C-alpha positions, -999 to 999 in steps of 0.1 A, spaced: -46 -68 247 -70 -55 275 -99 -84 266 -70 -114 274 -60 -95 305 -96 -96 317 -103 -131 308 -68 -141 329 -78 -118 355 -117 -138 358 -97 -172 354 -74 -162 383 -101 -148 404 -124 -180 400 -92 -200 408 -85 -186 441 -122 -188 452 -122 -222 445 -88 -227 459 -98 -208 494 -133 -222 494 -121 -260 491 -93 -257 522 -119 -244 544 -150 -269 532 -159 -303 532 -189 -305 512 -183 -301 473 -215 -286 475 -209 -262 497 -177 -252 478 -195 -245 444 -225 -226 467 -198 -205 478 -175 -198 451 -211 -195 427 -220 -168 451 -185 -148 451 -185 -151 415 -219 -134 411 -212 -110 440 -183 -96 420 -192 -100 380 -232 -100 382 -232 -134 366 -239 -169 376 -211 -199 380 -229 -231 376 -216 -266 375 -240 -292 357 -220 -322 360 -202 -345 384 -186 -332 413 -156 -347 433 -135 -341 463 -105 -362 476 -83 -358 501 -51 -381 490 -24 -377 485 -37 -341 479 -66 -321 480 -82 -329 444 -116 -313 434 -130 -320 401 -158 -300 383 -176 -313 353 -197 -292 329 -191 -254 345 -208 -226 328 -206 -187 332 -235 -171 324 -235 -141 295 -245 -111 297 -284 -106 289 -285 -95 257 -255 -122 246 -264 -144 211 -260 -174 236 -266 -182 274 -231 -188 283 -200 -169 279 -179 -199 285 -183 -235 294 -159 -259 308 -160 -299 302 -136 -300 333 -121 -282 356 -95 -300 381 -77 -283 406 -50 -299 431 -36 -287 462 -9 -296 482 -19 -305 519 20 -287 531 2 -258 513 -27 -255 533 -10 -260 570 15 -235 558 -10 -209 550 6 -206 517 -18 -207 488 0 -232 461 -16 -253 435 0 -283 421 -26 -285 390 -49 -263 377 -65 -280 341 -89 -269 319 -105 -293 295 -124 -279 264 -129 -244 274 -158 -226 249 -150 -193 253 -173 -163 235 -166 -127 236 -189 -106 215 -198 -69 208 -236 -64 206 -253 -42 177 -252 -14 206 -216 -18 211 -216 -31 245 -190 -60 255 -204 -90 272 -170 -88 289 -180 -58 307 -198 -66 337 -234 -50 351 -233 -52 389 -264 -35 409 -257 -10 435 -275 -18 466 -266 10 484 -281 38 472 -265 61 497 -232 54 488 -219 73 456 -221 57 424 -192 42 408 -183 34 373 -188 2 361 -149 0 347 -144 6 387 -168 -22 400 -149 -47 380 -118 -43 389 -101 -70 408 -80 -59 433 -53 -81 451 -45 -81 489 -12 -66 493 -2 -102 516 -18 -124 489 -1 -146 466 -4 -180 446 21 -202 433 8 -224 398 25 -256 392 6 -276 362 -16 -253 348 -28 -263 314 -54 -257 293 -64 -288 269 -84 -284 237 -115 -257 232 -118 -225 215 -124 -189 217 -148 -169 196 -150 -130 191 -181 -118 172 -186 -84 164 -223 -79 160 -220 -46 146 -196 -52 118 -212 -88 115 -179 -102 116 -166 -134 135 -132 -148 144 -124 -183 158 -92 -199 176 -93 -233 185 -69 -264 192 -58 -246 225 -30 -262 242 -15 -242 264 6 -247 296 11 -216 323 39 -212 347 34 -189 376 56 -194 405 44 -164 421 19 -133 416 49 -111 414 73 -129 397 69 -136 361 41 -155 345 50 -181 313 28 -191 291 39 -215 262 17 -235 239 -3 -235 203 -36 -227 192 -53 -230 159 -62 -197 134 -79 -200 99 -65 -237 95 -30 -224 105 -14 -235 139 5 -207 159 30 -215 181 32 -189 210 57 -179 238 47 -153 259 59 -139 297 45 -106 316 68 -101 341 45 -95 372 8 -107 371 1 -87 403 5 -58 383 -19 -68 356 -46 -80 379 -44 -44 399 -46 -25 362 -10 -15 369 14 -9 345 32 -41 337 56 -57 306 50 -84 283 68 -105 262 53 -126 230 66 -147 204 38 -161 179 58 -184 153 42 -199 123 47 -211 87 35 -180 73 49 -154 98 69 -144 130 59 -124 150 79 -107 181 64 -80 207 82 -64 232 73 -41 254 48 -23 285 9 -22 289 -6 9 308 -44 17 314 -59 -19 309 -42 -21 272 -51 13 265 -20 26 262 10 5 244 44 5 237 74 -14 227 92 -31 200 73 -51 173 89 -74 145 74 -91 121 90 -114 93 81 -140 72 92 -159 38 61 -153 13 36 -126 14 21 -147 -13 12 -172 11 3 -146 37 -25 -129 14 -35 -165 2 -43 -177 39 -64 -142 43 -85 -149 12 -69 -124 -12 -44 -142 -35 -16 -127 -55 -6 -130 -92 27 -125 -89 61 -131 -104 83 -159 -88 113 -135 -75 85 -112 -64 68 -109 -30 85 -135 -11 106 -127 20 96 -100 40 100 -82 73 91 -56 95 110 -41 127 97 -10 147 95 10 179 56 15 187 37 33 209 -7 32 211 -25 56 232 -57 75 229 -64 62 196 -33 75 180 -7 47 167 30 57 164 57 38 146 89 50 148 127 36 132 106 15 107 126 -5 89 109 -29 65 128 -52 37 109 -71 6 131 -95 -13 157 -72 -22 139 -39 -13 147 -21 18 125 9 34 130 32 64 107 60 80 82 71 106 41 69 104 15 85 129 -17 70 125 -46 81 145 -79 59 142 -102 88 137 -133 93 111 -117 98 86 -82 81 91 -53 103 96 -19 93 87 13 113 87 48 101 77 83 102 59 94 70 42 127 67 27 121 41 -6 162 36 -9 168 22 -44 135 14 -54 128 -12 -84 97 -20 -89 99 -41 -123 95 -78 -104 65 -63 -92 48 -52 -120 22 -72 -140 33 -99 -164 10 -80 -190 26 -47 -188 61 -61 -191 45 -82 -222 33 -51 -235 60 -32 -232 83 -57 -251 60 -63 -277 57 -23 -285 97 -20 -284 105 -51 -301 81 -63 -324 66 -27 -338 71 -36 -372 51 -72 -371 23 -63 -347 -6 -45 -363 -16 -15 -343 -51 -12 -330 -75 16 -329 -72 33 -292 -106 35 -275 -106 55 -242 -125 32 -213 -159 48 -203 -158 28 -171 -168 53 -142 -136 59 -118 -142 55 -79 -122 82 -61 -147 81 -31 -115 62 -9 -98 99 -6 -128 107 15 -118 80 41 -82 90 49 -67 126 56 -26 124 48 5 142 49 36 120 36 69 127 25 82 98 -1 118 96 -12 140 73 -32 176 74 -42 171 54 -73 138 46 -92 133 18 -117 102 11 -135 103 -9 -167 128 8 -185 125 43 -169 155 52 -146 153 82 -121 177 92 -100 169 110 -66 134 120 -63 109 132 -32 74 136 -33 46 147 -11 13 133 -11 -14 151 12 -53 144 15 -78 162 32 -115 162 28 -113 141 -4 -85 162 -19 -55 147 -32 -23 169 -34 9 151 -49 37 175 -47 68 160 -68 92 183 -47 130 174 -66 130 149 -98 164 137 -111 164 117 -139 183 114 -174 208 146 -166 181 170 -155 156 177 -131 126 188 -125 98 196 -101 55 195 -102 22 188 -86 -11 170 -91 -42 182 -74 -73 156 -72 -103 169 -59 -128 141 -56 -157 155 -30 -183 159 -54 -189 147 -89 -172 154 -118 -140 149 -104 -111 178 -110 -78 170 -121 -50 195 -126 -10 189 -130 16 212 -138 50 200 -147 86 214 -155 117 191 -165 146 214 -171 179 195 -193 163 166 -196 182 143 -221 159 130 -248 173 97 -263 175 80 -231 143 92 -218 123 85 -250 142 51 -253 133 40 -220 100 57 -218 85 47 -253 114 28 -272 119 58 -297 157 64 -299 160 85 -331 162 117 -316 197 132 -295 196 165 -276 188 182 -242 160 205 -234 128 215 -218 95 200 -212 68 217 -192 31 216 -193 2 228 -171 -32 211 -179 -66 206 -159 -97 181 -166 -128 169 -151 -150 139 -152 -158 104 -140 -140 82 -165 -109 80 -188 -129 89 -217 -142 120 -197 -109 134 -185 -95 131 -219 -129 151 -236 -123 179 -208 -86 179 -211 -75 218 -210 -43 238 -208 -10 239 -224 19 216 -232 56 230 -247 91 218 -254 125 230 -267 154 208 -272 187 224 -284 220 209 -304 206 178 -311 197 155 -342 175 130 -358 187 98 -364 182 76 -397 189 107 -423 215 132 -436 192 159 -445 222 185 -448 234 164 -477 200 166 -494 200 203 -487 232 209 -504 216 196 -537 189 219 -535 210 242 -562 210 214 -584 177 208 -581 166 241 -588 192 248 -615 178 215 -632 209 197 -632 194 161 -621 225 144 -629 244 159 -601 218 151 -574 222 115 -551 193 107 -534 195 69 -537 213 63 -501 194 40 -476 177 50 -445 204 42 -419 208 51 -383 243 57 -395 232 92 -409 219 119 -387 206 155 -396 217 180 -366 197 209 -354 205 237 -336 169 239 -320 134 217 -321 105 234 -300 67 235 -299 38 249 -283 7 234 -279 -30 248 -265 -52 223 -255 -91 228 -254 -113 195 -245 -89 174 -256 -75 187 -288 -39 204 -290 -34 228 -312 0 240 -327 10 271 -349 50 271 -339 62 235 -347 101 241 -361 132 228 -367 163 247 -376 199 235 -387 218 252 -414 206 236 -444 169 231 -435 143 247 -419 112 227 -411 78 246 -399 44 228 -388 6 236 -378 -21 213 -370 -42 193 -341 -38 163 -325 -74 152 -313 -70 132 -287 -112 122 -280 -112 111 -317 -75 97 -314 -69 112 -348 -36 137 -361 -38 162 -387 -8 185 -392 11 199 -418 48 204 -419 67 227 -443 105 216 -452 124 242 -464 160 229 -482 178 259 -478 199 263 -511 225 290 -495 258 277 -486 257 304 -457 232 282 -439 217 299 -408 235 328 -419 215 329 -455 190 360 -453 171 352 -486 144 327 -472 134 324 -510 166 304 -522 151 271 -505 126 248 -519 95 243 -499 77 211 -496 46 205 -476 40 173 -460 6 159 -447 6 142 -412 -30 127 -409 -52 100 -399 -60 79 -370 -32 72 -341 -32 34 -350 -22 44 -388 -11 78 -393 -2 85 -431 29 108 -439 24 122 -476 48 148 -495 22 175 -512 42 186 -541 32 221 -550 30 231 -589 58 253 -590 80 226 -573 65 203 -599 80 226 -627 115 224 -609 118 187 -607 107 160 -628 89 127 -620 120 107 -606 130 132 -583 97 137 -568 95 102 -563 127 97 -547 124 129 -522 89 116 -511 105 80 -502 132 102 -485 106 119 -461 82 93 -456 113 76 -442 120 106 -421 85 111 -408 72 80 -412 
């Protein structure tokens, strides 16, 4: 903003000098000479007219200059900061005789303006003016380049136009270039103390932007006083509206800003960042906020963002420092992320959920590619995020709130409140990325979670009923997914109560235990099919795992109900993606169920669960004692039932 105010100031100043000189001098050469002297005194740069010059007196005083050049800074990339094919000024005689400075017509044809910043950071719109009087106190460059209008001076502009041309902005420090061309602009200025209205169109990156703008008091802008501005920028990509106040030559900006468009995908495509997304995602968008920028700090209050069917609110403070500092609070409302997930993720979920039996499982391979977390060192942040509902694939959560803090390449994500699946929880994730290997720790506690909908939504497993607790405290280090798995240490435990395992009625099998033990095989019925109509109730299902270097070991896996006891030991080897567990299933013969005191009255059948993750085998291991009591036919049926239960 400060750059464009400076450009307007220079153009108006040169125009004023031309008009004043034209009303007092007859020779066009004298006019150009006097104006060039004044411009050089004010800016330290030369103004040259290389083409034809003409001055006519009827029906109005008309001055036409061709091939006008305004010199660039000595260290600039080209000789001229600005060139004009033609400058055309018409002044009514009435204004000359009345003493008022009015301009009927002021037309700039094909300007070519260069704004550039050198490799050392110096801008070519900052003017160096020699101090010719050593006895006078030194004055800063900003002060010497200010243009101050006399109190009684005014100007009125009629037809002011920019026809064609371009504006190029070059940053040699960052090696970037931006160009605005096809300028078609019109200015209406009744007075320097009345609103200046600017309208027209420009082209940027092959897109045409229509604009309407007004400055309430140009005199204040020229004199570096606070002024208000309105801006409307319209295009097929987005509409931008701003209304606010500019202070301190654009170093202090405040007001209301809004942006709206029909397609985020089209906007990103225009910026060379194509986005592959579903048809219903990343379309209509809008942003409305109250903003204030001063001292390199941008504050956005009352933020209201809409994207498709989503709506966010909040506030953000951004400090332009190294590293960047961002603080804020965001309310995501009802957040449905499903339309924004890649198609591959949803297709994979559908395959996992619906076609498990038809698709051959593939071995799991941990990624060894190095992960770059250096971006955490580029930003310091303290942001609170909350939502009323959250939907990700089939996972559905209620109210949740978390905070994200980053400082000196350390990130802390604190799940302050979690509501979902009739339970609640909290947890924290810490990432230390200031040096390699990166360190990650996570600690979570979830209570009163309803197992069936959680496991169904998360992994498509609907065979477990019950409510309970789930907790873990884990840490790891590394630079890749494989590293993190290999170095995983900590503990995990779960406990579910008053639930059931769907698919088989082990209680009915347990009631036949006395018949099995007595050898009365005719009374044993093991021929019922595996069915979701059947279930095995349990009073408690729990387990504790200790993880060391990625291997999770347990000595306390258990399931209890009145007629069956299940206990398990073994390990899950995450680095090598394999499992080795032994589960002991005890069918209690006593009709007292859980009150039975004689634990030896049941039949114990060991079950081996082993193999790689993609091909786990469940095999009953019948002992010699059981073989003596149970004939081959019964063994086969028991084995079949247990395979269906644990397979």
